[in-house]
N, C-alpha and C positions, 0 to 999 in steps of 0.2 A: 504494500500500500504506500503510495507516494503522499507528499504533503497536500497536494490538491484534493485527493480523495479523502484524506483525513479531515481537511477543512470542510468538505461537503457533509461528512457525517456530523461534525460539530455544529454546522449550521442547522441541520435537521434537528439535532438535539436541542439547540437553542430555541427553536420554534415549538417544541413539544410542551405540552402542559406538564406541570410538576408531577402530577400523578402518573404520567406516562414517560417520565424522563429515563432514558436508557443508561443507567449509571455505569455499569461495567463496560459496555460497548463504547461509551463516550470517553471513559478513562483510558481505555486501550487506544482509542483514536488520538487522544492527547499524547500518549507515549510515542506513537508512531509519527505524529507530527513533529515531535522533538527529534527523533532519529528513525527515518523511514526504512533503514536497512535491516531492521530486526524482525524476527519471527514472533508474532504475538501468541502462538499456540499455547505456551506455558500459562499465560494469564487466563485464556479461555478454559484450559483444562483445570486450573485451580478453582475457577468459579464453579465448574460443574462438580468437581470433587467435594467442594465445600457444601453445596446443596445436598449431595448424596449422603455425605457423612452426617450432616445435621438431621436429615429426615430419619435416618436410622436411630440416632440418639434420642430424638424426641419421643420415640416409642416407650422409653424407659426413664427418661430424665426430665427435670423441669426445663423450661425454655432457656433460662439464663445459664444453667449448667450445661445443657446440650450445646448451646451456641459457643460457649467458651471452650468446651472439650473438643468439639468438632474442629474449630479453627486453630486453637493453640495446641491442643493435644494431638489430634489426628494429622492436621496439616502443618504443624510446627511453626505457625505464624507468631512472630514476637517482635518487639521493638529492638532496634539496633542501638544498643547503648555504647558500643565500642567505637563506632564511626558514625555518630549521629548526623554530622554535617555532610556526609557523602551524598552527592546528587542522586545516586541510585535509590536512596531511601524514599524519594518522592516520585519515583517512576514505577508505574503499575507492572510493567513487564519485568523490570529488574526485581521488584518485590516478589513477584511470583517465582522467579528463578532462585532468589536468595532466601526466600521465606522470612525476610525481615525488612523493616522499614519504619517510616514515621507512622504515628497513630492514625492520621487521617488517610494515608495510603492503605494501611492494613484494614481500616474501617470500611473501605470500598468492598472488600471481599466479605466481611461480616454482613454488610447491608445486602449485598447481592444474594448471599445464601439465605438470609432471613426472609427476603422477599419471595424467593422460590419456595419456601416452606410456610408461607402465610403467617409469619411472625410479625408483630408490630414492633419494629426496631427503627429508630431514626437517629440521625446524627445530632450532636449537641455542640454548638459553636462555643465551647467553654474557653475562657480567656487563657491563652498560653498553652493549652493542651486539649486536643480533640477527644471527645468522649462519645459514647453511645447511650441511648435511652431505650430500654426494653420494657414493654408493658407486661406485667404479671398479675396473677390473681390477687396478690398482696399490694399492688400498686406499682408505679414505675421504679425501676432501678437503673443506676448509672453503671456502665461497664467501661473498662479501660482496655482498648485493644492493644495498646503498647505494652501493657503488663499482663499479657496472656488472657485477656478478657475478664479479669477479676472484677468483682463488685466493688464500687467505690462508695463508702458509707457517707451519709449526710455530713457528719463532722469533718470528714476528710475533704468533701467538696467545699465546705466553708473555709477550711484552712487553706486550700489551694486558691480559692477566690481572694482571700486576704493577701496571700503571697503575690498574686498577680496584680495587686493594687486596687482592688475593688473596696469600696467603703463598707464598714460593718453592717449598715442597714441593708445593703444590697447582698453582701456575702451570706447573710442569714436567710435570704429568700430562695428556697429551693425551687419554687415554681419558676423563677427567673433563671437560676443557674442551670436548670435542666430543661429549658425551653427547647423543643425540637426544631430542627431546620430541615429543609427539603434536600433531596439527593443532589439537586443542582448546586445548592449552597455548599454541600460537602466537596464537590469537585472544584468549585470556584475557590474554596479555601486551599485546596491542594495546589492549584495554579498560583494563588497568591503567595504561598510559601516558596514555590519555585522562583517567582519573580523577585521576592525580597532577597533570597539567597544569591540570585544572579546579579542583582544590583550591588549587593555588598562586595562581591569580588570583581565588579566592573565587567561582567560578561554581558554586554549590552545586547548582543545578538540573541542569546538565550532568554534574556529578559523580555525582548520584543516578542519572541514566539509565545511565551507564556501569557503575556498581556493580550496578544491577539486571540489566543484560545479563550480567554475570559470574555472578550468582546463577542466572540461567536456563540459562546454558551449562554450569554445573557445580553442579547442584542438591544435591550432597552436601556441599559446602563451606560452612561457616558464615561464613567471613571476608568474603565480599561483603556479607552482611547487616550486619556491623559498619560497613562503609563506607557502606552505604545509610543506616544510622542516623546516622552522623556528618554526612552530606550533608543529611539532613532536619533535623537539629538546627541546622545552619548556616542553613537557611531559616526557622527558627522553627517548623517543623512537628513539635512535640514529641510529640504523640500518635502520629504516623506513625513517629517515631524509636523510641519505645517498642515499637511493633509489630515493627519490624525487629530490635530487640534480642531480643525474645521468639523470633523465628524463628531467630536465631543460637544462642540457648541451647538451643532444641529440637533443632537439628541436631547440636550437639556439646557434650557436658557439659564438655569441656575449655575451652570458651569462656565458661563460666558466670561465672568470677571477673572476667574482663575486661568481659563484658557487664553484670555486676551493678554494677561501679563506674561504668560509663558510664550505666547506667539510673538509678542513684541521683542522678547529676549532673543528668540530664534531669528527674527527678521534682522535684528541688529548684527547678528553674526553673518547673515547673508550679504550685507552691504560692504 
């Protein structure tokens, strides 16, 4: 699959309703958009195996136990604590091959398998660390895919929220800490992580690709185009940066002031 085909898949995903968002397929398309030379079969196989193992375990185990044991026990998915910053940890194909990665990348396989087995599991956009929310007969539970799917107790959620800088009156609100997000938002968070890491090491080409993927996955949001513009400016592609800024402005008049300031800076470099 080339980059153009991957972009076509991401465009279709961007137009899909949240309830029909093809999480695993879109995540694999993102990985192939980054590096089209690879074989995605390992990721497809892992998704299928996860659903199969989970279905078997649900016959004898509770939902939260079955999900954790299927993904972390049977498939050996775990967080990469030794090389946390490695780019492979945010890449779905690499995660499938290595069986380790970032919490949000691992979460894609948890969510895919849960959907196939009719479990109610959603991502939680927790500050600083992605979590999962699973609905049980006793109420919702938070699971940490980075820590082998273990249950995160409410006291631990509050502690983590305080550590992330949330105020005490917010950190005690479990309804807010565990607010579910769409599968689209999960994949957008993964692409945001790739963008932030690429910008940090001044890999502007990689940053541009990740920002473009966000723009395709959420075509109504102007913010990815601002990031595309910044990444193109970093590469010296000033005309392309102006084009991205124009797209941002067209999508949201509220972005006009920010885009205008950035556009004027780029134009000064053109002169």
